[in-house]
Legacy VTK file of the C-alpha trace (Angstrom):
# vtk DataFile Version 3.0
C-alpha trace
ASCII
DATASET POLYDATA
POINTS 214 float
52.499 44.459 5.551
55.684 45.122 4.080
57.183 43.955 0.854
60.291 42.241 2.550
57.816 40.255 4.859
55.896 39.301 1.907
58.682 37.794 0.108
59.795 36.303 2.901
56.366 34.502 3.942
55.911 33.662 0.308
59.054 31.802 0.050
58.452 29.927 3.277
54.965 28.589 2.873
55.758 27.342 -0.643
58.867 25.706 0.251
56.457 24.088 3.414
54.085 22.997 0.268
56.924 21.311 -1.547
58.752 19.838 1.017
55.284 17.782 2.399
54.724 16.647 -1.511
51.322 18.879 -1.857
52.945 19.851 -5.528
56.195 18.361 -7.315
59.068 19.395 -9.511
58.124 23.502 -10.924
54.355 22.680 -10.568
52.199 24.785 -8.645
52.121 28.548 -8.244
51.099 31.599 -5.586
50.513 35.316 -5.372
49.963 37.621 -2.617
48.368 41.116 -2.645
50.546 43.937 -1.484
50.173 46.804 0.651
49.894 49.376 -2.014
47.255 47.009 -4.333
49.780 45.270 -6.328
51.005 41.623 -6.676
53.867 39.164 -5.751
53.867 36.435 -7.939
55.964 32.957 -7.901
57.829 33.139 -11.018
57.802 30.476 -14.378
59.624 27.309 -13.880
60.803 27.338 -10.452
60.226 24.984 -7.750
58.047 26.030 -5.028
60.681 24.383 -2.470
63.550 26.863 -4.067
62.393 30.413 -4.704
64.204 32.928 -3.427
62.878 36.205 -1.877
64.574 38.727 -4.055
63.773 36.837 -7.135
60.021 36.972 -7.148
57.419 38.917 -10.222
56.592 41.770 -8.779
52.931 43.556 -10.369
51.701 47.209 -9.832
47.897 48.035 -8.917
47.271 48.257 -12.551
48.550 44.819 -12.745
51.621 45.590 -14.908
54.609 43.170 -14.482
57.409 45.927 -13.238
59.981 43.787 -11.580
61.425 40.473 -11.379
61.334 37.375 -13.292
58.928 36.386 -15.792
55.453 35.363 -13.570
54.113 32.014 -13.814
51.730 31.205 -17.246
49.234 30.882 -14.857
48.500 34.518 -14.015
45.358 35.000 -15.966
43.822 32.780 -13.310
45.247 34.569 -10.541
44.304 37.721 -11.933
40.391 36.592 -12.166
40.422 35.485 -8.546
41.369 39.312 -7.414
38.793 40.249 -9.818
35.674 38.670 -8.775
36.753 37.989 -5.024
37.657 41.695 -3.869
38.490 40.901 -0.474
41.245 37.916 -1.546
44.843 38.695 -0.106
46.313 36.057 -1.815
46.047 32.663 -4.523
47.031 29.195 -4.321
47.372 26.756 -6.897
48.901 23.325 -6.428
49.094 19.420 -8.536
48.299 18.173 -5.535
47.668 14.300 -5.731
44.394 13.345 -4.422
42.409 16.647 -5.448
43.930 15.871 -9.691
42.731 12.233 -9.300
39.403 13.084 -7.556
39.101 16.135 -10.638
39.104 12.882 -13.304
36.189 11.230 -11.661
32.962 10.992 -13.422
30.779 11.151 -10.407
32.643 14.445 -8.784
30.044 16.893 -8.669
30.752 20.024 -10.775
28.864 22.287 -8.436
30.457 20.694 -5.499
33.607 18.596 -6.316
34.872 18.582 -3.006
32.169 16.605 -0.686
31.313 17.978 2.800
32.740 15.209 5.079
33.967 17.249 7.722
32.939 20.515 9.370
36.537 21.950 8.229
35.833 21.111 4.818
32.648 23.514 4.931
34.666 26.225 7.178
38.021 26.648 5.642
37.360 25.617 1.954
33.315 25.637 1.305
31.740 24.233 -1.711
34.153 23.841 -4.742
33.619 24.295 -8.160
34.938 21.495 -10.852
36.175 23.720 -14.077
36.836 21.795 -17.508
39.888 21.146 -18.785
42.397 23.913 -20.140
45.450 23.866 -21.476
47.823 25.627 -18.631
48.116 28.890 -19.204
44.778 29.402 -21.421
43.345 32.319 -20.670
39.735 30.791 -20.622
40.144 29.035 -18.238
40.330 32.720 -16.378
36.873 33.582 -18.133
35.486 30.339 -16.880
36.532 31.300 -12.938
35.095 34.896 -13.728
31.852 32.898 -14.622
31.310 32.033 -11.343
30.965 35.825 -10.340
33.198 35.252 -6.960
30.865 32.769 -5.482
33.569 30.447 -4.985
36.618 31.137 -3.161
38.158 27.827 -4.295
37.915 25.633 -7.495
39.273 22.521 -9.110
40.779 22.352 -12.339
39.723 19.216 -14.148
42.749 17.160 -14.839
45.142 20.084 -13.647
44.693 21.102 -9.694
42.717 22.946 -7.281
43.214 26.731 -6.842
41.921 28.618 -3.749
41.880 32.299 -2.688
41.643 33.635 0.612
42.180 36.554 2.875
46.068 36.248 3.384
48.506 33.387 2.578
47.874 31.355 5.683
44.395 30.980 5.351
45.091 30.208 1.494
47.331 27.687 2.173
45.242 26.491 5.241
42.156 26.087 2.908
44.688 24.318 0.368
45.230 21.645 2.880
41.892 21.258 4.043
40.588 20.856 0.353
43.460 18.164 -0.419
42.847 15.759 2.891
38.918 15.993 2.098
40.070 14.611 -1.436
42.344 12.152 0.283
38.999 11.090 2.445
36.488 11.138 -0.378
39.494 8.556 -2.060
39.582 6.540 0.304
35.635 6.319 1.043
34.758 5.215 -2.316
32.679 2.122 -2.114
32.292 2.288 1.500
29.066 3.736 2.303
30.081 6.528 4.199
28.002 9.369 4.584
29.173 13.198 4.375
27.583 15.535 6.156
23.689 15.998 6.275
22.081 18.964 4.814
21.028 20.182 8.626
24.861 19.026 9.927
26.083 21.623 7.631
23.452 24.360 8.200
24.946 24.177 11.859
28.228 24.953 10.865
27.157 27.805 8.365
25.228 29.348 11.381
27.859 28.794 14.161
30.592 30.274 12.086
28.470 32.470 9.968
29.657 31.238 6.728
28.550 32.359 3.076
27.240 28.848 1.587
24.599 28.916 -1.201
LINES 1 215
214 0 1 2 3 4 5 6 7 8 9 10 11 12 13 14 15 16 17 18 19 20 21 22 23 24 25 26 27 28 29 30 31 32 33 34 35 36 37 38 39 40 41 42 43 44 45 46 47 48 49 50 51 52 53 54 55 56 57 58 59 60 61 62 63 64 65 66 67 68 69 70 71 72 73 74 75 76 77 78 79 80 81 82 83 84 85 86 87 88 89 90 91 92 93 94 95 96 97 98 99 100 101 102 103 104 105 106 107 108 109 110 111 112 113 114 115 116 117 118 119 120 121 122 123 124 125 126 127 128 129 130 131 132 133 134 135 136 137 138 139 140 141 142 143 144 145 146 147 148 149 150 151 152 153 154 155 156 157 158 159 160 161 162 163 164 165 166 167 168 169 170 171 172 173 174 175 176 177 178 179 180 181 182 183 184 185 186 187 188 189 190 191 192 193 194 195 196 197 198 199 200 201 202 203 204 205 206 207 208 209 210 211 212 213
């Protein structure tokens, strides 16, 4: 896909996420792999609802910033995802309300932070690791992600928000939406006795769609 089309797609999906209240103000950031192995990245301090296709940060295949405004301060986090999940074509990070709320609860499982409430949570999101709190932009956040060894396509940053990597931008957005909706369900169902999918039901989904869920 051409750079110009990727730029248009980034702005379209970013505005969609912003307009639906999934991230507010100048929060959230997106990156997309380009055909030459580089990256297009949302700039720092700019609302996802007001991106300009001509004003995105451009990186070459060696990870050097070669054009456009300064990138998001979370660039180390994005880079760590691309390093550890080599098939990733896009990374989306938001401050979506329900996911952030779930990250603060003491009962949230750090190995499986988003409960498998539906088949689509299993299919599109998989297991989500809860990482501890880091100051935004801290390179240690990227080190914590590298410590997962590429085993997770999504993580939840404590008191901060979710990050999802997928094969392309549309898939990453869909996975992020599924993650946030599942977090919302988890909060709505607290204390009701509602049951997540059983292990055998998860296994059926994993087997049917040939998923990797360890």
